[in-house]
CHARMM-style PDB file with segment names, atoms N, HN, CA, C and O in Angstrom:
ATOM      1  N   UNK     1       9.828  18.201   7.596  1.00  0.00      PROA
ATOM      2  CA  UNK     1       9.377  16.861   7.847  1.00  0.00      PROA
ATOM      3  C   UNK     1       8.424  16.445   6.731  1.00  0.00      PROA
ATOM      4  O   UNK     1       7.612  17.251   6.277  1.00  0.00      PROA
ATOM      5  N   UNK     2       8.516  15.194   6.286  1.00  0.00      PROA
ATOM      6  HN  UNK     2       9.175  14.539   6.655  1.00  0.00      PROA
ATOM      7  CA  UNK     2       7.663  14.712   5.217  1.00  0.00      PROA
ATOM      8  C   UNK     2       6.254  14.431   5.705  1.00  0.00      PROA
ATOM      9  O   UNK     2       5.968  14.477   6.902  1.00  0.00      PROA
ATOM     10  N   UNK     3       5.406  14.147   4.775  1.00  0.00      PROA
ATOM     11  HN  UNK     3       5.639  14.109   3.804  1.00  0.00      PROA
ATOM     12  CA  UNK     3       4.011  13.860   5.093  1.00  0.00      PROA
ATOM     13  C   UNK     3       3.914  12.552   5.869  1.00  0.00      PROA
ATOM     14  O   UNK     3       4.650  11.604   5.597  1.00  0.00      PROA
ATOM     15  N   UNK     4       3.007  12.508   6.829  1.00  0.00      PROA
ATOM     16  HN  UNK     4       2.409  13.279   7.049  1.00  0.00      PROA
ATOM     17  CA  UNK     4       2.778  11.291   7.603  1.00  0.00      PROA
ATOM     18  C   UNK     4       1.546  10.585   7.062  1.00  0.00      PROA
ATOM     19  O   UNK     4       0.533  11.212   6.751  1.00  0.00      PROA
ATOM     20  N   UNK     5       1.651   9.289   6.957  1.00  0.00      PROA
ATOM     21  HN  UNK     5       2.473   8.779   7.210  1.00  0.00      PROA
ATOM     22  CA  UNK     5       0.510   8.494   6.536  1.00  0.00      PROA
ATOM     23  C   UNK     5       0.647   7.113   7.157  1.00  0.00      PROA
ATOM     24  O   UNK     5       1.673   6.792   7.757  1.00  0.00      PROA
ATOM     25  N   UNK     6      -0.378   6.307   7.013  1.00  0.00      PROA
ATOM     26  HN  UNK     6      -1.212   6.567   6.525  1.00  0.00      PROA
ATOM     27  CA  UNK     6      -0.350   4.936   7.519  1.00  0.00      PROA
ATOM     28  C   UNK     6      -0.377   3.969   6.347  1.00  0.00      PROA
ATOM     29  O   UNK     6      -1.037   4.204   5.335  1.00  0.00      PROA
ATOM     30  N   UNK     7       0.354   2.885   6.509  1.00  0.00      PROA
ATOM     31  HN  UNK     7       0.891   2.694   7.331  1.00  0.00      PROA
ATOM     32  CA  UNK     7       0.385   1.844   5.495  1.00  0.00      PROA
ATOM     33  C   UNK     7      -0.992   1.203   5.405  1.00  0.00      PROA
ATOM     34  O   UNK     7      -1.587   0.860   6.427  1.00  0.00      PROA
ATOM     35  N   UNK     8      -1.495   1.042   4.203  1.00  0.00      PROA
ATOM     36  HN  UNK     8      -1.012   1.320   3.373  1.00  0.00      PROA
ATOM     37  CA  UNK     8      -2.811   0.450   3.980  1.00  0.00      PROA
ATOM     38  C   UNK     8      -2.851  -1.019   4.414  1.00  0.00      PROA
ATOM     39  O   UNK     8      -3.918  -1.531   4.753  1.00  0.00      PROA
ATOM     40  N   UNK     9      -1.709  -1.697   4.407  1.00  0.00      PROA
ATOM     41  HN  UNK     9      -0.842  -1.281   4.132  1.00  0.00      PROA
ATOM     42  CA  UNK     9      -1.680  -3.110   4.763  1.00  0.00      PROA
ATOM     43  C   UNK     9      -1.427  -3.351   6.245  1.00  0.00      PROA
ATOM     44  O   UNK     9      -2.195  -4.066   6.889  1.00  0.00      PROA
ATOM     45  N   UNK    10      -0.372  -2.774   6.798  1.00  0.00      PROA
ATOM     46  HN  UNK    10       0.253  -2.194   6.275  1.00  0.00      PROA
ATOM     47  CA  UNK    10      -0.007  -3.087   8.188  1.00  0.00      PROA
ATOM     48  C   UNK    10      -0.405  -1.983   9.167  1.00  0.00      PROA
ATOM     49  O   UNK    10      -0.279  -2.163  10.378  1.00  0.00      PROA
ATOM     50  N   UNK    11      -0.880  -0.853   8.664  1.00  0.00      PROA
ATOM     51  HN  UNK    11      -0.983  -0.707   7.681  1.00  0.00      PROA
ATOM     52  CA  UNK    11      -1.301   0.294   9.476  1.00  0.00      PROA
ATOM     53  C   UNK    11      -0.149   0.964  10.230  1.00  0.00      PROA
ATOM     54  O   UNK    11      -0.388   1.810  11.093  1.00  0.00      PROA
ATOM     55  N   UNK    12       1.082   0.599   9.919  1.00  0.00      PROA
ATOM     56  HN  UNK    12       1.276  -0.088   9.218  1.00  0.00      PROA
ATOM     57  CA  UNK    12       2.251   1.232  10.524  1.00  0.00      PROA
ATOM     58  C   UNK    12       2.331   2.675  10.038  1.00  0.00      PROA
ATOM     59  O   UNK    12       2.102   2.948   8.860  1.00  0.00      PROA
ATOM     60  N   UNK    13       2.650   3.584  10.926  1.00  0.00      PROA
ATOM     61  HN  UNK    13       2.835   3.363  11.883  1.00  0.00      PROA
ATOM     62  CA  UNK    13       2.787   4.981  10.535  1.00  0.00      PROA
ATOM     63  C   UNK    13       4.080   5.158   9.755  1.00  0.00      PROA
ATOM     64  O   UNK    13       5.140   4.682  10.162  1.00  0.00      PROA
ATOM     65  N   UNK    14       3.976   5.839   8.646  1.00  0.00      PROA
ATOM     66  HN  UNK    14       3.115   6.225   8.315  1.00  0.00      PROA
ATOM     67  CA  UNK    14       5.128   6.095   7.786  1.00  0.00      PROA
ATOM     68  C   UNK    14       5.471   7.575   7.927  1.00  0.00      PROA
ATOM     69  O   UNK    14       4.717   8.438   7.478  1.00  0.00      PROA
ATOM     70  N   UNK    15       6.602   7.863   8.548  1.00  0.00      PROA
ATOM     71  HN  UNK    15       7.215   7.162   8.913  1.00  0.00      PROA
ATOM     72  CA  UNK    15       6.971   9.246   8.835  1.00  0.00      PROA
ATOM     73  C   UNK    15       7.629   9.961   7.669  1.00  0.00      PROA
ATOM     74  O   UNK    15       7.410  11.155   7.467  1.00  0.00      PROA
ATOM     75  N   UNK    16       8.421   9.249   6.912  1.00  0.00      PROA
ATOM     76  HN  UNK    16       8.598   8.279   7.076  1.00  0.00      PROA
ATOM     77  CA  UNK    16       9.167   9.906   5.833  1.00  0.00      PROA
ATOM     78  C   UNK    16       8.670   9.435   4.473  1.00  0.00      PROA
ATOM     79  O   UNK    16       8.455   8.243   4.251  1.00  0.00      PROA
ATOM     80  N   UNK    17       8.495  10.376   3.586  1.00  0.00      PROA
ATOM     81  HN  UNK    17       8.669  11.344   3.767  1.00  0.00      PROA
ATOM     82  CA  UNK    17       7.990  10.060   2.246  1.00  0.00      PROA
ATOM     83  C   UNK    17       8.893   9.066   1.527  1.00  0.00      PROA
ATOM     84  O   UNK    17       8.417   8.305   0.683  1.00  0.00      PROA
ATOM     85  N   UNK    18      10.178   9.056   1.841  1.00  0.00      PROA
ATOM     86  HN  UNK    18      10.564   9.674   2.526  1.00  0.00      PROA
ATOM     87  CA  UNK    18      11.109   8.133   1.204  1.00  0.00      PROA
ATOM     88  C   UNK    18      10.885   6.688   1.583  1.00  0.00      PROA
ATOM     89  O   UNK    18      11.405   5.788   0.924  1.00  0.00      PROA
ATOM     90  N   UNK    19      10.111   6.447   2.647  1.00  0.00      PROA
ATOM     91  HN  UNK    19       9.688   7.178   3.183  1.00  0.00      PROA
ATOM     92  CA  UNK    19       9.851   5.090   3.107  1.00  0.00      PROA
ATOM     93  C   UNK    19       8.473   4.601   2.702  1.00  0.00      PROA
ATOM     94  O   UNK    19       8.045   3.526   3.122  1.00  0.00      PROA
ATOM     95  N   UNK    20       7.779   5.381   1.891  1.00  0.00      PROA
ATOM     96  HN  UNK    20       8.127   6.255   1.550  1.00  0.00      PROA
ATOM     97  CA  UNK    20       6.463   4.948   1.449  1.00  0.00      PROA
ATOM     98  C   UNK    20       6.465   4.685  -0.045  1.00  0.00      PROA
ATOM     99  O   UNK    20       7.209   5.301  -0.809  1.00  0.00      PROA
ATOM    100  N   UNK    21       5.625   3.767  -0.431  1.00  0.00      PROA
ATOM    101  HN  UNK    21       5.021   3.266   0.189  1.00  0.00      PROA
ATOM    102  CA  UNK    21       5.473   3.399  -1.832  1.00  0.00      PROA
ATOM    103  C   UNK    21       4.012   3.638  -2.182  1.00  0.00      PROA
ATOM    104  O   UNK    21       3.117   3.238  -1.438  1.00  0.00      PROA
ATOM    105  N   UNK    22       3.777   4.283  -3.298  1.00  0.00      PROA
ATOM    106  HN  UNK    22       4.505   4.608  -3.902  1.00  0.00      PROA
ATOM    107  CA  UNK    22       2.399   4.491  -3.761  1.00  0.00      PROA
ATOM    108  C   UNK    22       2.202   3.642  -5.005  1.00  0.00      PROA
ATOM    109  O   UNK    22       2.869   3.831  -6.022  1.00  0.00      PROA
ATOM    110  N   UNK    23       1.277   2.710  -4.899  1.00  0.00      PROA
ATOM    111  HN  UNK    23       0.735   2.557  -4.073  1.00  0.00      PROA
ATOM    112  CA  UNK    23       0.955   1.836  -6.029  1.00  0.00      PROA
ATOM    113  C   UNK    23       0.118   2.618  -7.045  1.00  0.00      PROA
ATOM    114  O   UNK    23      -0.468   3.647  -6.711  1.00  0.00      PROA
ATOM    115  N   UNK    24       0.066   2.133  -8.262  1.00  0.00      PROA
ATOM    116  HN  UNK    24       0.542   1.297  -8.533  1.00  0.00      PROA
ATOM    117  CA  UNK    24      -0.758   2.777  -9.286  1.00  0.00      PROA
ATOM    118  C   UNK    24      -2.241   2.736  -8.937  1.00  0.00      PROA
ATOM    119  O   UNK    24      -3.021   3.503  -9.502  1.00  0.00      PROA
ATOM    120  N   UNK    25      -2.650   1.857  -8.020  1.00  0.00      PROA
ATOM    121  HN  UNK    25      -2.016   1.234  -7.561  1.00  0.00      PROA
ATOM    122  CA  UNK    25      -4.045   1.800  -7.596  1.00  0.00      PROA
ATOM    123  C   UNK    25      -4.356   2.880  -6.565  1.00  0.00      PROA
ATOM    124  O   UNK    25      -5.523   3.104  -6.244  1.00  0.00      PROA
ATOM    125  N   UNK    26      -3.325   3.557  -6.038  1.00  0.00      PROA
ATOM    126  HN  UNK    26      -2.377   3.375  -6.299  1.00  0.00      PROA
ATOM    127  CA  UNK    26      -3.539   4.641  -5.086  1.00  0.00      PROA
ATOM    128  C   UNK    26      -3.196   4.311  -3.653  1.00  0.00      PROA
ATOM    129  O   UNK    26      -3.155   5.209  -2.812  1.00  0.00      PROA
ATOM    130  N   UNK    27      -2.946   3.048  -3.347  1.00  0.00      PROA
ATOM    131  HN  UNK    27      -2.979   2.319  -4.030  1.00  0.00      PROA
ATOM    132  CA  UNK    27      -2.615   2.675  -1.975  1.00  0.00      PROA
ATOM    133  C   UNK    27      -1.245   3.209  -1.603  1.00  0.00      PROA
ATOM    134  O   UNK    27      -0.316   3.157  -2.409  1.00  0.00      PROA
ATOM    135  N   UNK    28      -1.111   3.721  -0.393  1.00  0.00      PROA
ATOM    136  HN  UNK    28      -1.866   3.764   0.262  1.00  0.00      PROA
ATOM    137  CA  UNK    28       0.180   4.124   0.163  1.00  0.00      PROA
ATOM    138  C   UNK    28       0.590   3.039   1.137  1.00  0.00      PROA
ATOM    139  O   UNK    28      -0.184   2.657   2.014  1.00  0.00      PROA
ATOM    140  N   UNK    29       1.814   2.541   0.981  1.00  0.00      PROA
ATOM    141  HN  UNK    29       2.443   2.851   0.268  1.00  0.00      PROA
ATOM    142  CA  UNK    29       2.279   1.437   1.809  1.00  0.00      PROA
ATOM    143  C   UNK    29       3.688   1.662   2.296  1.00  0.00      PROA
ATOM    144  O   UNK    29       4.452   2.435   1.719  1.00  0.00      PROA
ATOM    145  N   UNK    30       4.019   0.972   3.372  1.00  0.00      PROA
ATOM    146  HN  UNK    30       3.399   0.344   3.841  1.00  0.00      PROA
ATOM    147  CA  UNK    30       5.395   0.881   3.828  1.00  0.00      PROA
ATOM    148  C   UNK    30       6.170   0.155   2.727  1.00  0.00      PROA
ATOM    149  O   UNK    30       5.629  -0.739   2.076  1.00  0.00      PROA
ATOM    150  N   UNK    31       7.405   0.524   2.519  1.00  0.00      PROA
ATOM    151  HN  UNK    31       7.845   1.250   3.048  1.00  0.00      PROA
ATOM    152  CA  UNK    31       8.166  -0.101   1.434  1.00  0.00      PROA
ATOM    153  C   UNK    31       8.290  -1.613   1.607  1.00  0.00      PROA
ATOM    154  O   UNK    31       8.451  -2.334   0.622  1.00  0.00      PROA
ATOM    155  N   UNK    32       8.215  -2.100   2.844  1.00  0.00      PROA
ATOM    156  HN  UNK    32       8.084  -1.515   3.644  1.00  0.00      PROA
ATOM    157  CA  UNK    32       8.301  -3.544   3.079  1.00  0.00      PROA
ATOM    158  C   UNK    32       7.012  -4.269   2.712  1.00  0.00      PROA
ATOM    159  O   UNK    32       7.046  -5.468   2.433  1.00  0.00      PROA
ATOM    160  N   UNK    33       5.894  -3.584   2.704  1.00  0.00      PROA
ATOM    161  HN  UNK    33       5.866  -2.610   2.930  1.00  0.00      PROA
ATOM    162  CA  UNK    33       4.600  -4.208   2.385  1.00  0.00      PROA
ATOM    163  C   UNK    33       4.308  -4.213   0.884  1.00  0.00      PROA
ATOM    164  O   UNK    33       3.424  -4.936   0.424  1.00  0.00      PROA
ATOM    165  N   UNK    34       5.031  -3.426   0.143  1.00  0.00      PROA
ATOM    166  HN  UNK    34       5.749  -2.838   0.517  1.00  0.00      PROA
ATOM    167  CA  UNK    34       4.750  -3.288  -1.292  1.00  0.00      PROA
ATOM    168  C   UNK    34       4.747  -4.632  -2.010  1.00  0.00      PROA
ATOM    169  O   UNK    34       3.855  -4.898  -2.816  1.00  0.00      PROA
ATOM    170  N   UNK    35       5.724  -5.474  -1.733  1.00  0.00      PROA
ATOM    171  HN  UNK    35       6.448  -5.258  -1.079  1.00  0.00      PROA
ATOM    172  CA  UNK    35       5.818  -6.770  -2.412  1.00  0.00      PROA
ATOM    173  C   UNK    35       4.599  -7.652  -2.086  1.00  0.00      PROA
ATOM    174  O   UNK    35       4.108  -8.367  -2.959  1.00  0.00      PROA
ATOM    175  N   UNK    36       4.118  -7.607  -0.853  1.00  0.00      PROA
ATOM    176  HN  UNK    36       4.518  -7.027  -0.144  1.00  0.00      PROA
ATOM    177  CA  UNK    36       2.960  -8.407  -0.451  1.00  0.00      PROA
ATOM    178  C   UNK    36       1.672  -7.925  -1.105  1.00  0.00      PROA
ATOM    179  O   UNK    36       0.729  -8.702  -1.259  1.00  0.00      PROA
ATOM    180  N   UNK    37       1.621  -6.680  -1.484  1.00  0.00      PROA
ATOM    181  HN  UNK    37       2.387  -6.049  -1.359  1.00  0.00      PROA
ATOM    182  CA  UNK    37       0.424  -6.072  -2.058  1.00  0.00      PROA
ATOM    183  C   UNK    37       0.135  -6.526  -3.484  1.00  0.00      PROA
ATOM    184  O   UNK    37      -1.028  -6.588  -3.883  1.00  0.00      PROA
ATOM    185  N   UNK    38       1.151  -6.840  -4.245  1.00  0.00      PROA
ATOM    186  HN  UNK    38       2.095  -6.790  -3.921  1.00  0.00      PROA
ATOM    187  CA  UNK    38       0.980  -7.062  -5.682  1.00  0.00      PROA
ATOM    188  C   UNK    38      -0.003  -8.163  -6.046  1.00  0.00      PROA
ATOM    189  O   UNK    38      -0.716  -8.032  -7.041  1.00  0.00      PROA
ATOM    190  N   UNK    39      -0.066  -9.236  -5.283  1.00  0.00      PROA
ATOM    191  HN  UNK    39       0.513  -9.342  -4.475  1.00  0.00      PROA
ATOM    192  CA  UNK    39      -0.961 -10.333  -5.675  1.00  0.00      PROA
ATOM    193  C   UNK    39      -2.435  -9.972  -5.519  1.00  0.00      PROA
ATOM    194  O   UNK    39      -3.281 -10.553  -6.198  1.00  0.00      PROA
ATOM    195  N   UNK    40      -2.760  -9.022  -4.637  1.00  0.00      PROA
ATOM    196  HN  UNK    40      -2.073  -8.550  -4.086  1.00  0.00      PROA
ATOM    197  CA  UNK    40      -4.168  -8.640  -4.494  1.00  0.00      PROA
ATOM    198  C   UNK    40      -4.416  -7.154  -4.657  1.00  0.00      PROA
ATOM    199  O   UNK    40      -5.324  -6.593  -4.045  1.00  0.00      PROA
ATOM    200  N   UNK    41      -3.606  -6.526  -5.483  1.00  0.00      PROA
ATOM    201  HN  UNK    41      -2.868  -6.982  -5.980  1.00  0.00      PROA
ATOM    202  CA  UNK    41      -3.826  -5.129  -5.855  1.00  0.00      PROA
ATOM    203  C   UNK    41      -5.162  -5.023  -6.597  1.00  0.00      PROA
ATOM    204  O   UNK    41      -5.420  -5.822  -7.497  1.00  0.00      PROA
ATOM    205  N   UNK    42      -6.024  -4.050  -6.240  1.00  0.00      PROA
ATOM    206  HN  UNK    42      -5.814  -3.401  -5.509  1.00  0.00      PROA
ATOM    207  CA  UNK    42      -7.317  -3.933  -6.912  1.00  0.00      PROA
ATOM    208  C   UNK    42      -7.223  -3.629  -8.401  1.00  0.00      PROA
ATOM    209  O   UNK    42      -8.207  -3.806  -9.118  1.00  0.00      PROA
ATOM    210  N   UNK    43      -6.073  -3.179  -8.887  1.00  0.00      PROA
ATOM    211  HN  UNK    43      -5.273  -3.035  -8.305  1.00  0.00      PROA
ATOM    212  CA  UNK    43      -5.933  -2.870 -10.317  1.00  0.00      PROA
ATOM    213  C   UNK    43      -5.375  -4.026 -11.134  1.00  0.00      PROA
ATOM    214  O   UNK    43      -5.831  -4.273 -12.250  1.00  0.00      PROA
ATOM    215  N   UNK    44      -4.380  -4.745 -10.583  1.00  0.00      PROA
ATOM    216  HN  UNK    44      -4.009  -4.544  -9.676  1.00  0.00      PROA
ATOM    217  CA  UNK    44      -3.706  -5.724 -11.445  1.00  0.00      PROA
ATOM    218  C   UNK    44      -3.333  -7.028 -10.759  1.00  0.00      PROA
ATOM    219  O   UNK    44      -2.581  -7.815 -11.333  1.00  0.00      PROA
ATOM    220  N   UNK    45      -3.820  -7.285  -9.572  1.00  0.00      PROA
ATOM    221  HN  UNK    45      -4.431  -6.645  -9.105  1.00  0.00      PROA
ATOM    222  CA  UNK    45      -3.458  -8.506  -8.863  1.00  0.00      PROA
ATOM    223  C   UNK    45      -4.266  -9.710  -9.291  1.00  0.00      PROA
ATOM    224  O   UNK    45      -5.380  -9.577  -9.799  1.00  0.00      PROA
ATOM    225  N   UNK    46      -3.698 -10.888  -9.085  1.00  0.00      PROA
ATOM    226  HN  UNK    46      -2.794 -10.996  -8.673  1.00  0.00      PROA
ATOM    227  CA  UNK    46      -4.407 -12.135  -9.410  1.00  0.00      PROA
ATOM    228  C   UNK    46      -5.628 -12.314  -8.519  1.00  0.00      PROA
ATOM    229  O   UNK    46      -6.653 -12.834  -8.960  1.00  0.00      PROA
ATOM    230  N   UNK    47      -5.521 -11.885  -7.272  1.00  0.00      PROA
ATOM    231  HN  UNK    47      -4.688 -11.461  -6.914  1.00  0.00      PROA
ATOM    232  CA  UNK    47      -6.634 -11.974  -6.321  1.00  0.00      PROA
ATOM    233  C   UNK    47      -7.165 -10.589  -6.009  1.00  0.00      PROA
ATOM    234  O   UNK    47      -7.339 -10.237  -4.842  1.00  0.00      PROA
ATOM    235  N   UNK    48      -7.424  -9.800  -7.043  1.00  0.00      PROA
ATOM    236  HN  UNK    48      -7.283 -10.086  -7.991  1.00  0.00      PROA
ATOM    237  CA  UNK    48      -7.788  -8.383  -6.864  1.00  0.00      PROA
ATOM    238  C   UNK    48      -9.090  -8.175  -6.100  1.00  0.00      PROA
ATOM    239  O   UNK    48      -9.320  -7.080  -5.586  1.00  0.00      PROA
ATOM    240  N   UNK    49      -9.938  -9.173  -6.009  1.00  0.00      PROA
ATOM    241  HN  UNK    49      -9.752 -10.062  -6.426  1.00  0.00      PROA
ATOM    242  CA  UNK    49     -11.182  -9.030  -5.245  1.00  0.00      PROA
ATOM    243  C   UNK    49     -10.884  -8.736  -3.766  1.00  0.00      PROA
ATOM    244  O   UNK    49     -11.647  -8.023  -3.114  1.00  0.00      PROA
ATOM    245  N   UNK    50      -9.773  -9.286  -3.233  1.00  0.00      PROA
ATOM    246  HN  UNK    50      -9.154  -9.866  -3.763  1.00  0.00      PROA
ATOM    247  CA  UNK    50      -9.415  -9.026  -1.835  1.00  0.00      PROA
ATOM    248  C   UNK    50      -9.092  -7.540  -1.661  1.00  0.00      PROA
ATOM    249  O   UNK    50      -9.551  -6.914  -0.706  1.00  0.00      PROA
ATOM    250  N   UNK    51      -8.317  -6.981  -2.565  1.00  0.00      PROA
ATOM    251  HN  UNK    51      -7.944  -7.489  -3.342  1.00  0.00      PROA
ATOM    252  CA  UNK    51      -7.981  -5.566  -2.498  1.00  0.00      PROA
ATOM    253  C   UNK    51      -9.199  -4.673  -2.662  1.00  0.00      PROA
ATOM    254  O   UNK    51      -9.293  -3.620  -2.031  1.00  0.00      PROA
ATOM    255  N   UNK    52     -10.126  -5.088  -3.503  1.00  0.00      PROA
ATOM    256  HN  UNK    52     -10.050  -5.943  -4.015  1.00  0.00      PROA
ATOM    257  CA  UNK    52     -11.333  -4.295  -3.711  1.00  0.00      PROA
ATOM    258  C   UNK    52     -12.181  -4.246  -2.440  1.00  0.00      PROA
ATOM    259  O   UNK    52     -12.797  -3.222  -2.146  1.00  0.00      PROA
ATOM    260  N   UNK    53     -12.215  -5.331  -1.696  1.00  0.00      PROA
ATOM    261  HN  UNK    53     -11.714  -6.163  -1.935  1.00  0.00      PROA
ATOM    262  CA  UNK    53     -12.956  -5.390  -0.446  1.00  0.00      PROA
ATOM    263  C   UNK    53     -12.299  -4.488   0.591  1.00  0.00      PROA
ATOM    264  O   UNK    53     -12.994  -3.859   1.390  1.00  0.00      PROA
ATOM    265  N   UNK    54     -10.971  -4.416   0.590  1.00  0.00      PROA
ATOM    266  HN  UNK    54     -10.407  -4.927  -0.059  1.00  0.00      PROA
ATOM    267  CA  UNK    54     -10.219  -3.634   1.574  1.00  0.00      PROA
ATOM    268  C   UNK    54     -10.311  -2.134   1.336  1.00  0.00      PROA
ATOM    269  O   UNK    54     -10.065  -1.356   2.258  1.00  0.00      PROA
ATOM    270  N   UNK    55     -10.658  -1.708   0.128  1.00  0.00      PROA
ATOM    271  HN  UNK    55     -10.858  -2.340  -0.620  1.00  0.00      PROA
ATOM    272  CA  UNK    55     -10.732  -0.277  -0.156  1.00  0.00      PROA
ATOM    273  C   UNK    55     -11.823   0.310   0.676  1.00  0.00      PROA
ATOM    274  OT1 UNK    55     -12.074   1.513   0.605  1.00  0.00      PROA
TER     275      UNK     55
END
C-alpha cells in the first residue's frame, strides 16, 4: 500500500501515491487540486501571499 497523506488544499485523504501531486514548493495535493494551486503557490504563484499564509 502506498503512503497516505492529506491534500493541502481540500484535506481529502490520498491513499495511493499515484493520485498525489507534489509541487516544487513541497505541498502534496490531490491530482484534482493541483491546477487550483498554481495561482497561489508560495514559490511561483501570482497570489503567492495566500499560499505563504496557508503554510
